C-alpha positions in Angstrom: -4.9 -5.8 21.7 -7.9 -8.6 22.8 -9.4 -10.4 20.3 -12.6 -10.1 19.5 -15.5 -11.4 20.7 -17.1 -11.2 17.6 -16.8 -10.3 13.5 -19.4 -8.2 12.4 -20.9 -9.8 8.9 -20.4 -8.0 6.0 -24.0 -6.6 5.4 -24.3 -4.7 2.5 -21.7 -2.7 -0.4 -18.6 -2.2 0.4 -17.8 0.8 -1.5 -13.3 1.3 -2.0 -12.2 5.2 -2.7 -9.0 5.6 -4.3 -7.5 9.0 -4.1 -5.7 8.8 -7.5 -7.5 7.1 -10.6 -4.6 6.6 -12.3 -2.6 3.1 -13.5 -3.1 1.6 -10.4 -5.7 1.2 -9.1 -8.1 1.4 -13.2 -6.2 -1.7 -13.4 -6.8 -2.9 -9.7 -10.9 -2.0 -10.7 -10.6 -3.8 -14.5 -8.9 -6.4 -12.5 -11.9 -7.3 -10.1 -14.6 -7.0 -12.3 -12.7 -9.6 -15.0 -12.8 -11.7 -12.0 -16.9 -10.7 -11.3 -17.1 -12.0 -15.1 -15.0 -15.5 -14.5 -12.5 -14.1 -17.4 -9.2 -13.7 -15.6 -8.1 -15.0 -12.2 -7.2 -12.9 -9.3 -3.4 -13.4 -9.1 -1.3 -12.3 -6.2 -3.8 -11.9 -3.8 -4.2 -14.2 -1.0 -7.4 -13.1 -0.1 -8.5 -15.0 -3.0 -6.4 -17.6 -3.6 -3.7 -18.8 -0.5 -4.7 -21.1 1.9 -4.2 -20.7 6.0 -2.9 -23.9 8.0 -5.0 -24.2 11.3 -4.2 -26.9 14.5 -1.5 -29.2 14.0 0.5 -30.3 10.2 -1.4 -33.6 10.9 -5.5 -32.9 10.9 -4.7 -31.3 7.2 -7.1 -28.6 7.7 -5.5 -25.7 5.5 -8.9 -23.5 4.3 -8.2 -20.8 1.4 -8.7 -17.4 3.3 -11.5 -16.3 2.0 -13.3 -18.9 3.4 -11.7 -19.2 6.7 -13.4 -15.6 7.1 -15.7 -13.0 7.2 -14.8 -11.7 4.2 -16.2 -8.9 1.9 -17.2 -10.6 -1.3 -16.4 -9.1 -4.7 -19.9 -8.8 -5.7 -20.5 -6.4 -3.6 -17.6 -4.0 -4.4 -18.5 -0.4 -5.6 -16.0 2.1 -6.9 -15.2 5.9 -7.1 -12.0 7.8 -6.3 -10.6 11.6 -7.2 -8.5 12.5 -10.0 -6.5 15.8 -11.0 -7.9 14.6 -15.0 -11.7 14.7 -15.3 -10.8 11.7 -18.1 -13.6 8.4 -17.2 -11.5 5.4 -15.5 -11.4 3.5 -19.6 -10.0 6.6 -20.7 -6.8 7.0 -17.9 -6.7 3.0 -17.9 -6.6 2.9 -21.8 -3.9 5.7 -21.5 -1.7 3.9 -19.0 -1.5 0.9 -21.5 -1.1 -1.6 -18.5 -4.4 -4.0 -20.3 -4.5 -5.3 -23.2 -7.6 -4.0 -25.0 -9.4 -7.3 -24.9 -9.4 -6.8 -21.7 -10.4 -3.0 -21.5 -13.0 -3.6 -23.6 -14.7 -6.5 -21.7 -14.9 -3.9 -18.5 -15.8 -0.6 -20.7 -18.8 -0.2 -19.5 -17.5 -0.6 -15.7 -14.9 1.5 -16.1 -16.8 3.7 -18.5 -19.1 4.6 -16.1 -16.3 6.2 -13.5 -15.9 9.4 -13.4 -12.8 11.0 -10.8 -14.2 14.0 -8.3 -11.8 16.7 -8.3 -8.9 16.0 -6.7 -7.3 18.1 -2.9 -3.9 19.6 -5.0 -1.8 21.4 -4.8 2.1 21.4 -7.2 4.5 22.3 -4.8 4.0 18.7 -3.5 3.7 16.8 -6.5 5.9 19.1 -9.0 6.0 17.3 -12.1 2.1 17.0 -12.9 -0.1 19.8 -12.9 -4.1 19.5 -12.1 -6.8 20.7 -14.3 -9.8 18.9 -12.4 -8.7 19.8 -9.0 -10.5 21.6 -5.4 -10.4 25.3 -4.8 -10.9 26.8 -1.6 -10.5 29.2 1.3 -7.9 26.6 3.1 -7.0 23.1 3.9 -9.6 22.3 6.4 -11.9 23.7 3.1 -10.9 21.3 1.2 -11.1 18.2 3.7 -13.8 19.5 4.6 -15.0 19.2 0.9 -13.7 15.7 0.8 -15.5 14.1 3.8 -19.0 15.8 1.9 -17.6 13.6 -1.7 -17.0 10.7 0.6 -21.0 11.0 2.0 -22.5 11.6 -1.5 -20.7 8.8 -2.5 -22.1 6.7 -0.3 -25.1 7.4 -0.6 -25.1 7.7 -4.5 -23.2 4.2 -4.5 -25.4 2.4 -2.3 -22.4 1.5 0.2 -23.3 0.4 3.6 -19.0 0.9 4.5 -16.6 2.0 2.7 -12.6 2.2 2.1 -10.1 4.9 1.5 -6.7 3.8 -0.4 -4.1 6.0 -1.3 -3.4 5.3 -5.2 -1.6 8.9 -5.9 1.8 10.4 -7.3 4.4 10.8 -4.2 4.3 13.8 -3.2 8.3 15.6 -2.0 10.0 15.3 1.5 8.7 15.5 4.7 9.5 15.5 7.3 8.8 15.5 11.0 6.6 18.8 12.2 5.3 20.3 15.9 1.9 21.2 14.0 1.7 17.0 13.5 1.9 16.9 17.2 -1.5 16.0 18.3 -5.0 16.7 16.6 -5.8 20.0 17.3 -2.5 21.9 15.6 -3.0 19.5 13.0 -6.8 21.6 12.8 -5.4 24.3 13.8 -2.6 24.3 11.1 -5.1 23.2 8.2 -6.5 26.7 8.4 -3.8 28.5 8.5 -2.6 26.5 5.4 0.1 25.0 7.0 3.3 23.7 5.0 3.9 20.5 6.2 0.0 19.2 6.0 0.6 18.0 2.2 -2.9 16.9 0.0 -2.2 13.1 0.9 -3.2 14.6 4.4 -6.1 15.8 3.5 -7.6 13.1 2.8 -6.4 11.2 5.5 -8.1 13.6 7.4 -10.7 13.1 6.2 -10.7 9.3 5.6 -10.6 9.0 9.3 -13.0 11.6 10.7 -16.0 10.1 8.5 -15.2 6.3 9.5 -13.4 5.2 6.9 -10.1 2.8 7.4 -7.7 4.1 5.1 -4.5 2.6 3.8 -1.3 4.6 2.2 0.0 3.1 -1.7 3.4 5.8 -1.3 6.0 6.9 0.7 4.5 10.0 1.4 4.7 10.4 5.2 0.8 10.9 5.5 -0.8 8.9 8.4 2.6 8.3 9.5 2.0 10.7 12.1 0.8 11.5 15.2 -2.3 13.5 15.5 -3.8 11.5 12.2 -3.2 8.0 14.3 -4.4 9.4 17.7 -7.3 10.8 15.6 -7.6 7.3 14.0 -8.3 5.5 17.5 -10.6 7.9 18.8 -12.7 7.0 15.8 -12.4 3.1 15.9 -10.6 3.3 11.9 -7.5 0.8 11.2 -5.0 2.8 9.3 -1.4 0.9 7.2 1.4 2.0 5.0 3.8 3.3 3.8 4.0 2.3 0.0 3.3 -0.7 -1.6 5.7 -3.3 -1.7 5.9 -4.2 -5.5 8.9 -5.0 -7.8 12.8 -4.1 -6.7 11.7 -4.1 -2.5 10.0 -7.2 -3.2 12.9 -8.9 -3.9 14.7 -7.7 -1.9 12.3 -8.9 1.1 13.0 -12.2 -0.3 16.4 -12.7 -0.8 17.9 -10.5 1.8 16.5 -12.8 4.1 17.9 -16.1 2.8 21.3 -14.2 3.4 20.6 -13.4 7.1 19.8 -16.7 7.2 22.5 -18.6 5.6 25.0 -15.6 7.5 26.7 -15.2 3.9 28.3 -11.1 4.5 26.8 -8.5 1.5 29.5 -5.9 1.1 27.2 -3.7 -1.5 23.9 -3.4 -2.8 23.2 -1.1 -6.2 19.8 -1.3 -7.3 18.3 0.9 -9.9 15.2 1.7 -11.5 13.5 2.5 -15.1 9.6 3.3 -15.6 7.7 5.7 -17.6 4.6 5.8 -16.4 3.0 8.8 -14.4 5.3 8.2 -11.3 8.3 8.1 -12.5 7.7 11.5 -14.2 6.0 12.3 -10.4 9.5 11.0 -9.4 11.7 11.9 -11.7 11.9 15.8 -9.4 14.2 15.2 -6.9 12.0 16.3 -4.2 9.3 12.8 -4.7 12.8 11.0 -5.4 13.5 11.8 -2.0 10.8 10.6 -0.2 10.5 7.2 -2.1 14.2 6.7 -1.8 13.7 6.9 2.3 10.9 4.2 2.0 13.3 1.9 -0.1 16.6 2.2 1.6 15.2 1.0 5.2 14.5 -2.2 3.9 18.2 -4.1 4.3 18.8 -2.0 7.0 16.4 -3.4 9.1 16.6 -7.0 7.6 20.5 -7.8 7.5 20.6 -6.1 11.2 24.2 -4.4 11.0 24.2 -3.9 15.2 23.9 -7.6 15.7 26.6 -8.8 12.3 28.9 -6.0 12.2 31.2 -8.6 10.3 29.0 -9.4 7.7 26.9 -6.0 7.1 28.6 -3.0 9.2 30.4 -2.2 6.3 27.7 -2.3 3.8 27.2 -0.4 1.1 23.2 0.1 -0.2 22.5 2.9 -3.3 19.3 3.2 -4.5 18.5 5.2 -8.4 15.0 5.7 -10.6 15.1 7.1 -13.5 12.4 8.3 -15.9 12.3 6.8 -19.0 8.6 7.3 -20.8 9.3 4.1 -23.5 9.4 1.6 -21.1 5.4 2.8 -19.5 4.1 1.0 -16.8 6.6 -1.9 -17.6 9.5 -0.8 -15.3 12.5 -2.6 -14.7 14.8 -3.1 -11.7 18.5 -3.6 -12.2 20.3 -5.4 -9.0 23.8 -5.4 -8.9 24.6 -7.5 -4.7 28.3 -7.8 -3.8 28.0 -10.7 -1.3 30.9 -12.7 0.5 31.2 -16.0 1.7 33.9 -18.5 4.0 37.2 -17.0 4.5 35.4 -13.7 3.0 35.5 -14.4 -0.5 33.5 -12.6 -3.2 31.2 -13.7 -5.0 28.3 -11.1 -7.2 24.4 -11.0 -8.0 23.0 -9.4 -11.0 18.9 -9.7 -10.9 17.3 -8.2 -13.8 13.5 -8.0 -12.7 11.4 -6.7 -15.8 8.4 -6.1 -14.3 5.0 -4.7 -14.2 4.3 -2.3 -11.6 0.4 -1.8 -11.5 0.0 -5.7 -12.3 1.9 -6.0 -8.9 0.5 -3.7 -7.1 -3.5 -4.0 -8.1 -4.1 -6.9 -5.8 -2.1 -5.2 -3.0 -5.0 -3.0 -3.2 -8.0 -5.6 -3.3 -6.1 -7.2 -0.3 -6.1 -4.4 2.0 -9.6 -3.0 1.2 -11.0 -6.9 2.0 -8.3 -6.7 4.8 -9.3 -3.3 6.2 -13.0 -3.6 5.9 -12.2 -6.9 8.4 -10.5 -5.1 10.8 -12.9 -2.8 11.2 -15.8 -5.1 11.9 -13.4 -7.1 14.9 -13.5 -3.8 16.8 -9.7 -3.3 15.4 -8.5 0.3 15.2 -5.4 2.6 14.4 -2.5 1.3 13.2 -2.2 -2.3 11.8 1.3 -3.3 11.6 0.2 -7.0 10.3 -0.2 -5.8 6.9 3.3 -5.0 6.9 3.5 -8.2 4.4 2.4 -5.6 1.5 5.1 -2.4 2.3 7.8 -1.3 1.8 8.7 1.3 4.7 4.8 -0.4 7.2 4.0 1.4 10.1 4.6 0.2 13.7 3.9 1.7 17.0 6.6 4.1 17.8 8.1 1.9 20.7 8.5 -0.3 17.8 11.2 -0.9 14.9 9.6 -2.1 11.7 9.8 -5.5 10.3 11.1 -6.0 6.8 11.6 -10.0 6.2 8.1 -11.0 4.1 8.4 -14.4 5.2 8.0 -13.1 8.7 5.2 -10.2 7.5 3.7 -13.3 6.7 3.8 -15.7 9.6 3.0 -12.0 11.7 -0.5 -11.5 9.5 -2.0 -15.2 9.1 -1.4 -15.3 12.7 -3.2 -11.9 13.4 -6.3 -14.1 10.7 -6.2 -17.5 13.0 -6.3 -14.9 16.0 -9.3 -13.1 15.2 -11.5 -16.7 14.5 -10.0 -18.1 18.1 -7.0 -21.0 16.3 -3.6 -22.0 17.8 -1.2 -19.5 16.4 1.8 -20.8 14.2 5.4 -20.5 16.1 7.4 -21.9 13.4 8.2 -19.9 10.3 8.7 -22.6 8.6 5.0 -24.4 9.2 3.8 -21.4 7.2 4.6 -23.6 3.6 3.1 -26.4 4.4 -0.2 -24.5 4.5 
């Protein structure tokens, strides 16, 4: 990958389109508006709050990332999206019950003006939901063409010069690689034949990519993690990334597991269970959708701990993940972990973690960062899989010949080094130096 000779400046408005206008997307939109009004701090967002060290530590150059890079300003963001329910963004946010009423009232004007476009939906892929605000078409290809038309109509209506699409919809049923994913021609033929391997999220991704719109996959769905869409992304000069926002329990795993390996502490087992009551929890109550999420969450420890290199420490590790739908909890997810480690001479120890988190509060700043970084990547001429954005995902995409990096701290170094590389600055080669910004 060649370093950009120049990065086009951000001109005009940047439109953000979200398939799914539920808890995550409305919390993101409301949060951006509150920050723009000066009524809140964008906690959790690297693009808004983090610094980046340049040069040697003795030089004491650590600008804010948003001042170092030509990122789009929050004032120039406009929003739109699709949903299977016709509620305005304000109504959806009230039902999600993530934000307090005093916050929602401050952004009521913006959210009330936003009505979702009809969604491309098929209950066969999300069995626990019934769509009432959905598109009707003869083929999946026709649905994808309708989404492309929606994209163009939104661009005209909003006055946006550039767009980014972020999947904030529900987790689809588990899909395995299929021959119709092999190349764009086979994929398009399969859409026209209504092939069951083509899920709704793939229609949005195809529509975005062939419209020249960067795409991020916030769910564990296969979506853009297939050869056909990756080839199209390269052909259309579109950056893509995914998959599955790294928020609660998995975020903690990618923080703790690297520490265990760094100290050469052994691991016998890691049992994780979650309870949540939002729409995501309802969807994951279906075994097919849970399988998709389970695969995303299970890979983290295996890749970080590298049992093939340390069989005495991690070769017999037992890893179990459970998700339970519990309506009273709403969006306030609880992730409970029992971790059985062992130390010197094999003596056992235990760690208990109970993370009472707020799922959409943790996801919203991820959406913001991905939007701004993907827009930057496109203006810098980058295309295809953006592995440097692995920092934000449970199951990060990478080139076929590579394995995904899950260690949060290595991911952070790669992200910041990519930003330095874009701007012609020296790279940081020592991981610890990231924490002296």
